[in-house]
FISEPA-776566 format. One line per 3 residues: number of its first residue (from 1); their letters; for each residue x, y, z of N, C-alpha, C, O. Coordinates in steps of 0.05 Angstrom, whole numbers. Example, Ala and Ser with C-alpha at 12.3 -4.5 7.8 and 13.67 -1.06 7.14 Angstrom:
BEGIN
1> AS> 264/-114/156/246/-90/156/264/-66/156/285/-66/169; 257/-45/142/273/-21/143/258/1/157/268/23/161
***
This chain:
BEGIN
1> MNV> 3474/185/-853/3499/178/-863/3521/188/-849/3521/212/-846; 3541/174/-839/3565/184/-822/3584/193/-843/3587/181/-865; 3600/217/-837/3619/229/-852/3646/231/-835/3644/241/-813
4> FSA> 3668/223/-844/3695/230/-831/3714/239/-850/3714/230/-873; 3732/259/-840/3752/268/-854/3773/251/-865/3780/231/-852; 3785/258/-892/3810/244/-898/3835/258/-891/3832/282/-893
7> PAG> 3857/250/-885/3882/261/-881/3890/280/-904/3881/277/-927; 3906/299/-897/3913/322/-921/3931/302/-939/3944/284/-929; 3930/307/-968/3943/291/-985/3934/266/-990/3950/248/-994
10> TYL> 3906/263/-990/3890/238/-997/3881/246/-1026/3871/268/-1029; 3885/231/-1045/3875/236/-1076/3864/212/-1087/3869/189/-1083; 3844/224/-1104/3833/203/-1127/3852/201/-1148/3860/222/-1159
13> YHR> 3860/180/-1154/3881/174/-1175/3867/157/-1197/3851/139/-1192; 3875/165/-1221/3862/152/-1247/3887/140/-1263/3907/153/-1267; 3885/113/-1271/3909/99/-1285/3918/115/-1306/3943/118/-1310
16> DHG> 3898/125/-1323/3909/140/-1347/3912/172/-1344/3925/184/-1361; 3900/184/-1323/3899/214/-1323/3915/221/-1297/3922/245/-1297; 3923/209/-1278/3937/215/-1259/3915/225/-1231/3893/216/-1228
19> RLA> 3927/244/-1215/3910/255/-1197/3884/271/-1207/3887/289/-1223; 3861/264/-1199/3838/276/-1210/3827/294/-1190/3816/314/-1197; 3830/286/-1160/3814/303/-1146/3827/300/-1116/3840/280/-1109
22> VIV> 3822/319/-1102/3830/319/-1070/3811/303/-1057/3788/310/-1063; 3813/285/-1041/3794/271/-1024/3794/283/-999/3815/282/-986; 3771/298/-989/3773/312/-964/3759/294/-944/3762/298/-920
25> GFA> 3743/274/-951/3730/257/-930/3716/232/-941/3715/227/-965; 3705/217/-923/3690/197/-933/3665/193/-921/3663/200/-898; 3642/182/-936/3618/178/-929/3613/148/-924/3613/130/-942
28> YVQ> 3610/144/-895/3607/116/-889/3581/109/-899/3562/125/-898; 3577/82/-909/3553/76/-922/3543/51/-901/3523/51/-887; 3559/32/-901/3553/3/-884/3579/-15/-886/3594/-17/-906
31> ANL> 3582/-27/-865/3603/-49/-859/3628/-37/-870/3631/-14/-862; 3646/-47/-885/3669/-28/-892/3665/-14/-918/3685/-10/-932; 3638/-6/-926/3638/9/-952/3632/41/-947/3612/49/-935
34> AFP> 3653/57/-957/3652/86/-949/3656/99/-979/3675/90/-992; 3643/117/-989/3647/133/-1010/3662/156/-1009/3656/172/-991; 3685/162/-1025/3699/188/-1022/3684/210/-1028/3669/210/-1047
37> IYG> 3688/232/-1010/3676/258/-1015/3704/276/-1026/3725/277/-1014; 3698/289/-1049/3720/304/-1065/3718/334/-1058/3697/345/-1055; 3740/345/-1057/3745/376/-1052/3735/396/-1073/3733/420/-1071
40> VPT> 3729/378/-1097/3719/395/-1119/3694/383/-1131/3691/359/-1128; 3675/396/-1145/3653/379/-1156/3664/364/-1176/3679/374/-1193; 3659/338/-1176/3664/319/-1191/3643/295/-1195/3620/297/-1186
43> KAG> 3651/274/-1210/3632/251/-1206/3628/239/-1185/3643/245/-1167; 3610/221/-1179/3604/207/-1152/3623/179/-1156/3631/170/-1177; 3626/171/-1132/3641/146/-1128/3672/142/-1140/3686/161/-1147
46> IGP> 3680/116/-1141/3708/113/-1151/3704/89/-1174/3690/69/-1170; 3716/92/-1194/3712/74/-1216/3738/49/-1214/3756/49/-1197; 3734/33/-1231/3752/6/-1232/3781/14/-1241/3800/0/-1233
49> LEC> 3787/37/-1258/3810/50/-1265/3823/68/-1247/3846/77/-1251; 3806/74/-1220/3815/93/-1203/3824/77/-1177/3820/53/-1174; 3838/94/-1161/3846/85/-1136/3848/111/-1113/3845/134/-1120
52> IEH> 3852/103/-1089/3857/126/-1069/3887/122/-1061/3899/102/-1053; 3894/148/-1068/3929/151/-1061/3928/165/-1033/3917/186/-1029; 3942/151/-1015/3943/162/-989/3968/174/-984/3987/167/-998
55> PEG> 3970/193/-965/3992/211/-958/4019/193/-948/4042/201/-951; 4012/168/-937/4033/154/-927/4045/137/-952/4064/121/-948; 4034/139/-976/4043/127/-1001/4031/103/-1009/4034/95/-1032
58> YIS> 4017/90/-990/4001/64/-997/3971/71/-1014/3959/92/-1011; 3964/54/-1028/3941/53/-1047/3922/33/-1037/3927/10/-1030; 3896/47/-1036/3874/31/-1034/3855/27/-1058/3850/47/-1071
61> YPA> 3845/3/-1065/3834/-1/-1090/3809/-13/-1082/3807/-38/-1077; 3785/8/-1080/3764/-8/-1071/3746/-23/-1091/3728/-37/-1082; 3750/-21/-1111/3736/-41/-1135/3745/-73/-1129/3730/-92/-1134
64> KSR> 3772/-76/-1118/3775/-105/-1114/3781/-107/-1087/3795/-126/-1081; 3774/-89/-1065/3780/-89/-1038/3808/-98/-1029/3812/-114/-1011; 3828/-85/-1044/3857/-93/-1043/3874/-67/-1033/3866/-44/-1037
67> MFE> 3893/-72/-1023/3916/-48/-1015/3940/-56/-1030/3944/-79/-1038; 3956/-34/-1034/3983/-35/-1052/3999/-18/-1037/3991/2/-1024; 4024/-26/-1039/4051/-12/-1030/4055/14/-1043/4064/34/-1032
70> SLA> 4048/13/-1070/4056/38/-1088/4037/36/-1111/4023/16/-1117; 4036/61/-1125/4020/64/-1148/4032/49/-1171/4019/44/-1191; 4057/40/-1169/4067/24/-1187/4060/-7/-1191/4060/-21/-1212
73> DWS> 4053/-15/-1163/4046/-45/-1153/4015/-43/-1165/4006/-60/-1180; 3998/-18/-1155/3973/-18/-1164/3966/-22/-1193/3949/-38/-1201; 3982/-5/-1209/3980/-2/-1238/3985/-31/-1255/3973/-39/-1275
76> AFV> 4007/-43/-1242/4012/-70/-1252/3987/-89/-1249/3979/-103/-1267; 3976/-89/-1227/3952/-108/-1218/3929/-97/-1239/3915/-114/-1250; 3924/-74/-1244/3905/-67/-1262/3908/-73/-1292/3889/-79/-1307
79> EDM> 3933/-70/-1298/3944/-77/-1323/3938/-107/-1327/3928/-115/-1348; 3946/-123/-1308/3940/-155/-1307/3912/-159/-1311/3907/-177/-1327; 3893/-146/-1301/3864/-150/-1300/3855/-144/-1330/3842/-159/-1344
82> AEE> 3865/-120/-1336/3855/-113/-1366/3864/-133/-1387/3848/-138/-1406; 3887/-144/-1385/3895/-166/-1401/3882/-190/-1399/3882/-206/-1418; 3870/-194/-1375/3855/-220/-1372/3824/-212/-1381/3807/-230/-1379
85> GEE> 3817/-192/-1388/3795/-184/-1394/3771/-178/-1371/3747/-181/-1374; 3784/-171/-1350/3764/-163/-1328/3740/-146/-1335/3745/-123/-1342; 3717/-153/-1333/3694/-137/-1345/3695/-108/-1332/3693/-88/-1347
88> TVA> 3699/-105/-1303/3697/-82/-1289/3720/-60/-1301/3715/-36/-1303; 3740/-70/-1306/3762/-52/-1311/3756/-43/-1341/3758/-19/-1346; 3749/-62/-1363/3741/-54/-1385/3722/-31/-1384/3726/-9/-1394
91> AGT> 3699/-40/-1370/3679/-21/-1372/3683/9/-1365/3675/27/-1379; 3700/12/-1340/3711/41/-1337/3686/56/-1318/3688/80/-1314; 3667/42/-1306/3644/55/-1296/3651/63/-1264/3666/48/-1251
94> APD> 3640/82/-1254/3647/82/-1226/3621/79/-1213/3602/87/-1226; 3617/66/-1189/3594/62/-1174/3577/90/-1168/3586/112/-1163; 3554/83/-1171/3536/109/-1167/3527/105/-1132/3513/87/-1123
97> PSP> 3537/124/-1118/3528/120/-1087/3499/128/-1079/3492/127/-1056; 3484/135/-1100/3456/139/-1093/3442/117/-1080/3452/95/-1084; 3422/118/-1068/3405/94/-1057/3395/79/-1080/3391/86/-1103
100> IVF> 3392/55/-1069/3379/34/-1093/3349/41/-1088/3338/46/-1067; 3340/38/-1117/3310/44/-1121/3293/22/-1123/3295/7/-1143; 3276/17/-1102/3256/-5/-1103/3227/-1/-1118/3215/20/-1119
103> GDK> 3219/-26/-1131/3191/-24/-1144/3169/-28/-1127/3167/-19/-1104; 3151/-43/-1142/3127/-52/-1126/3125/-85/-1124/3111/-97/-1108; 3141/-97/-1142/3142/-127/-1143/3154/-136/-1117/3169/-124/-1102
106> TNK> 3144/-162/-1115/3158/-175/-1089/3159/-209/-1098/3148/-218/-1119; 3173/-224/-1078/3178/-250/-1085/3165/-262/-1060/3165/-248/-1039; 3156/-284/-1059/3147/-302/-1034/3169/-309/-1017/3165/-314/-993
109> TKS> 3194/-312/-1029/3216/-323/-1012/3239/-305/-1016/3239/-289/-1035; 3258/-305/-1000/3282/-290/-999/3299/-291/-1024/3305/-313/-1034; 3305/-270/-1034/3323/-267/-1057/3349/-257/-1050/3355/-247/-1029
112> FWH> 3366/-261/-1072/3395/-249/-1070/3405/-231/-1091/3401/-236/-1115; 3418/-212/-1085/3427/-195/-1104/3454/-180/-1099/3464/-175/-1077; 3465/-173/-1126/3494/-161/-1130/3494/-135/-1139/3479/-128/-1157
115> WPT> 3509/-118/-1128/3515/-92/-1141/3542/-90/-1149/3558/-84/-1132; 3550/-97/-1178/3574/-104/-1185/3590/-80/-1183/3613/-84/-1177; 3582/-55/-1187/3605/-34/-1190/3611/-22/-1160/3628/-5/-1155
118> ANA> 3594/-34/-1142/3600/-28/-1112/3614/-50/-1100/3624/-48/-1078; 3615/-72/-1115/3625/-98/-1102/3612/-107/-1079/3625/-113/-1059; 3584/-108/-1079/3569/-108/-1055/3548/-132/-1062/3547/-141/-1085
121> VFE> 3534/-142/-1043/3515/-163/-1045/3494/-154/-1020/3501/-141/-1000; 3470/-161/-1025/3449/-159/-1005/3422/-184/-1008/3418/-197/-1028; 3412/-185/-990/3389/-206/-988/3362/-187/-983/3361/-168/-967
124> IEG> 3342/-196/-998/3314/-183/-994/3294/-204/-981/3289/-225/-992; 3286/-199/-963/3269/-221/-948/3241/-221/-965/3233/-201/-977; 3229/-244/-965/3203/-250/-980/3182/-231/-965/3182/-223/-941
127> ETA> 3160/-224/-989/3145/-206/-988/3149/-175/-982/3133/-159/-973; 3178/-172/-991/3189/-144/-985/3194/-138/-1016/3201/-155/-1032; 3191/-110/-1022/3192/-93/-1045/3219/-105/-1056/3239/-111/-1042
130> LPN> 3218/-109/-1085/3248/-115/-1097/3257/-90/-1107/3243/-71/-1110; 3286/-92/-1113/3295/-70/-1129/3286/-67/-1157/3278/-86/-1171; 3288/-42/-1166/3279/-39/-1192/3299/-17/-1202/3293/6/-1208
133> DPR> 3322/-28/-1203/3349/-9/-1207/3366/-25/-1225/3372/-49/-1219; 3375/-12/-1247/3392/-25/-1267/3422/-29/-1256/3439/-43/-1268; 3429/-14/-1232/3454/-20/-1224/3458/-51/-1207/3480/-59/-1202
136> VKK> 3438/-63/-1201/3437/-87/-1185/3423/-111/-1200/3404/-107/-1215; 3433/-135/-1197/3419/-158/-1213/3414/-181/-1191/3429/-185/-1172; 3394/-196/-1197/3386/-212/-1177/3407/-240/-1185/3412/-246/-1208
139> VKR> 3415/-252/-1164/3436/-275/-1168/3426/-300/-1154/3409/-297/-1137; 3436/-327/-1159/3426/-350/-1143/3439/-347/-1116/3457/-332/-1109; 3427/-364/-1102/3441/-367/-1071/3469/-371/-1073/3485/-356/-1061
142> DEF> 3477/-394/-1089/3508/-402/-1090/3527/-377/-1096/3547/-370/-1083; 3515/-365/-1121/3532/-343/-1130/3535/-321/-1109/3557/-310/-1105; 3514/-316/-1095/3513/-294/-1070/3537/-301/-1052/3554/-283/-1048
145> FDL> 3540/-325/-1043/3558/-336/-1023/3589/-332/-1035/3609/-322/-1024; 3587/-342/-1063/3611/-340/-1076/3624/-316/-1076/3647/-312/-1068; 3606/-297/-1089/3614/-266/-1085/3623/-256/-1061/3642/-241/-1061
148> KRD> 3609/-263/-1038/3617/-255/-1013/3645/-264/-1003/3663/-250/-993; 3645/-290/-1009/3671/-305/-1004/3698/-289/-1018/3719/-286/-1007; 3693/-281/-1044/3711/-267/-1062/3716/-238/-1056/3732/-224/-1068
151> GAV> 3702/-231/-1033/3709/-196/-1022/3683/-181/-1029/3686/-157/-1030; 3663/-188/-1033/3641/-174/-1041/3628/-164/-1012/3625/-180/-994; 3621/-138/-1010/3611/-132/-979/3586/-134/-979/3572/-123/-997
154> KID> 3576/-149/-957/3544/-146/-952/3535/-120/-941/3545/-107/-923; 3514/-114/-955/3503/-84/-945/3475/-85/-941/3462/-102/-953; 3463/-68/-925/3437/-65/-925/3428/-46/-945/3434/-22/-943
157> PHA> 3411/-55/-967/3401/-44/-987/3384/-18/-983/3382/-1/-1001; 3371/-16/-957/3359/7/-948/3372/28/-937/3360/49/-933; 3401/25/-930/3416/40/-911/3415/67/-926/3416/86/-909
160> GVI> 3414/77/-950/3422/100/-965/3392/114/-964/3390/138/-969; 3372/101/-957/3343/115/-959/3341/134/-934/3342/126/-911; 3338/159/-943/3332/178/-920/3299/188/-924/3292/200/-943
163> EEE> 3283/180/-903/3258/190/-901/3261/215/-883/3271/217/-861; 3250/236/-899/3249/259/-883/3217/263/-871/3196/259/-883; 3219/271/-849/3190/277/-838/3182/303/-845/3196/323/-844
166> PET> 3156/301/-851/3146/331/-860/3146/349/-840/3142/343/-816; 3151/374/-851/3157/398/-831/3128/407/-820/3108/408/-834; 3129/412/-798/3101/422/-789/3106/452/-781/3123/459/-765
169> VTE> 3090/469/-793/3093/497/-788/3066/504/-776/3043/502/-786; 3075/515/-749/3050/529/-734/3045/561/-740/3064/576/-739; 3026/567/-745/3022/591/-754/3014/606/-725/2997/596/-710
172> EDD> 3028/626/-720/3022/644/-700/3000/665/-702/3003/683/-720; 2982/666/-687/2959/688/-691/2972/708/-678/2983/707/-656; 2969/734/-698/2977/759/-691/2958/769/-672/2966/787/-657
175> DDD> 2932/761/-667/2914/776/-651/2918/765/-621/2905/774/-602; 2936/747/-619/2942/736/-591/2956/760/-581/2949/770/-560; 2980/770/-595/2996/792/-581/2983/819/-575/2990/837/-560
178> DSS> 2964/819/-589/2947/847/-585/2927/847/-563/2918/867/-552; 2920/820/-558/2896/819/-536/2903/828/-512/2884/832/-498; 2928/833/-499/2929/846/-477/2933/876/-476/2939/889/-456
181> VI> 2928/886/-502/2924/914/-505/2899/922/-511/2891/920/-535; 2883/932/-490/2859/939/-496/2852/968/-482/2830/978/-485
***
């Protein structure tokens, strides 16, 4: 996973609580999806009631893939969504950036998936392990393309999986060092 630094003065901002944390960098996931890295231990991800306040004064709102000129503009947008009953704003949950968990089940044909809190979609080819993760849900093909058209990011669901190679430890034989001394 690639990491890049954030400019000084970048903050996680919550609608009801103000500045919550300093953002020191971002962890690139895939396409245009990057999760903030906080300067203090805090929760993972960014929720629908939170935005990124940039030092130049503009606001980025990953929950809806939008930019705003000011905190006032963003706050008004979030309030309008809350009045309309937007599910993600009412829930107040942050996307969990941990890798998607896969099970043993497979489909014979391609399936389409949505990760609502990350505003992401992905496809699983036939005869491939399906997700076994409560954060994602299977959707119909038409819904998949509608979500994509409405701003959902298409991701590689296996991008966060890190497979570590087993460490190979070679034991040195102490007798070899002494063999020249006889």
